[in-house]
N, C-alpha and C positions, 0 to 999 in steps of 0.2 A: 505492500500501501505505499502512495507517496503523500505521505504523510508531516507532517513539520519533525517530528522525531527520528522518519528517514533520512527527511535532508539533511538534520544535523549530525545526524550518521557519516551521512555518505559525503557533505562537506568534512569532517573530521577525518574520514579518509584519507581525504585526497591533501589533505593538508600539513598530515600523522606522516604522507610518502614525500612531503617538496615540490607538492603541485600548487602553487600558486593561481591560486580558483579565487573569484567576484563573484556571488552570485548575481545573473543576472535576469530578462524574461520575466514571466507568470510571476512566478515564485518571486519575486525581486521588488517586483508592482506593487504583490500583495503586501508581502511585508511593510513598504512603505509609506502602506494606507493609501495607491495610489487607485487597486482596483476593490474592489471585492471577494473577500474569500470565498474560490473556487476550489474546484478537483481541479488537479492536475494534472498530465500525460509525461513528463517530464521535466527536468532541470538541468536548467542554463546555467554555463560562466563561460568568464569572460576569464583567459590561458593568459598573463603575460610572462608571455615568454621571448626568448632568441628564435624560434621551432621548437616544434612538434616531439622532438631525440625523447627530451624524459621521461614525455606522459607516453611517448612508445614506449620505450625500457620500460617501462611499466605493467605495462597490459602484458611486455610478453611474456612478464618474471609474473608476476601475481595471474596470470593464466585469463584475463579479463574480457571479454565478450565482449568484442570489437565491431560494429554493424557500418562492414567493407565501405558500405553506398555511401557514407556517409563520412570517408577516408577521402578530406578534398584538401585544396592549398591552406584553406583556411579553417579547420572543422576537421573537430574528432567526437567520434559521438561513442559507450558502447551502452550496453544493456545488464546493468543490477539487481535483482530479481526482477525481471520480466519491466523494469521500468527505463528509460531511456533518458541518460544524461549524455551533455552534449557539450564542446568545448568549443570558446571559439579565440582563437589567438591575437593576443593582441601584443603589437616587437611596439619598438620604442625609436620612432627614426626624428634625428633633428631636438630631439627636446618636443617631438608632439607623440600621442601613440593612437597607430596606426591596422589597420586590418588591409589584408590586402583581400578579400575579396574574392575570388578562385581566378588568384594569380594576376588576377588582368586591375581590378579598381580598388582605390586606394580611398580605402575613408578615414576618417582622422574623425576620432571619440571626442569629447569634450574635457579639457584641462581636465577638470574634476573627476575625471569617472573613476576612478581609487580612491574617494576621497576616506577619511579614516572610521566611517561610520560601520558600526560594527549592530545588529540588530541579529537576539536569540541565538549572541556563538557567534554571528554568520558574517564575514565582511563581504559587503553591500553595495555592488557601482552606486554610481549618486543618482537621485531623481533627475537631476538633471541627465543625463547618460541617459535614464530609460528614455523620457520623452522626445529626446535631443531624435535617438533610435526612431523611434515609433512614429515621427514624422519624418522619416529620411525612410523606414523601408521599403517604398513602392519602387525604389534604384535596386538597388537588394535584391528583390522580391522579382524586376523584370531581366536584373544579368540571371539569377537561377533558374530565370526560365529556359533564354535563350542555352546557359552552360547546358545544361541536363533534355534541348532537344536537337542539337549538333545529333 
């Protein structure tokens, strides 16, 4: 069940394995009070790193169930207890936080993306970051359609 306890356990697992993640997506919006509580199909994290090497190594070593269809330049996804856990890679380029969606589009995140905010023992991206992403999602969705329609 994808409840708050599972969310906390999942976050703690990756944190203890030195995978630097911040909660993102629907769970983050809920914990920040931006949306009403609801059922969640997945857990989204932003992963601050130069690349996916450390996460990929953890997936191999822990024999985690990777969703290979979601293995992209900017993303990894796993199944834990039947629940999808997604990671979006965020790198630092010249003091800017950037995700290179589909290897082609440099998406620059707001500078306050990784505010020091923590709720329920989980680091959560800023409210501004969540709103900014929602407002700019159409460009990413368009890139996704083009990428998968190849």
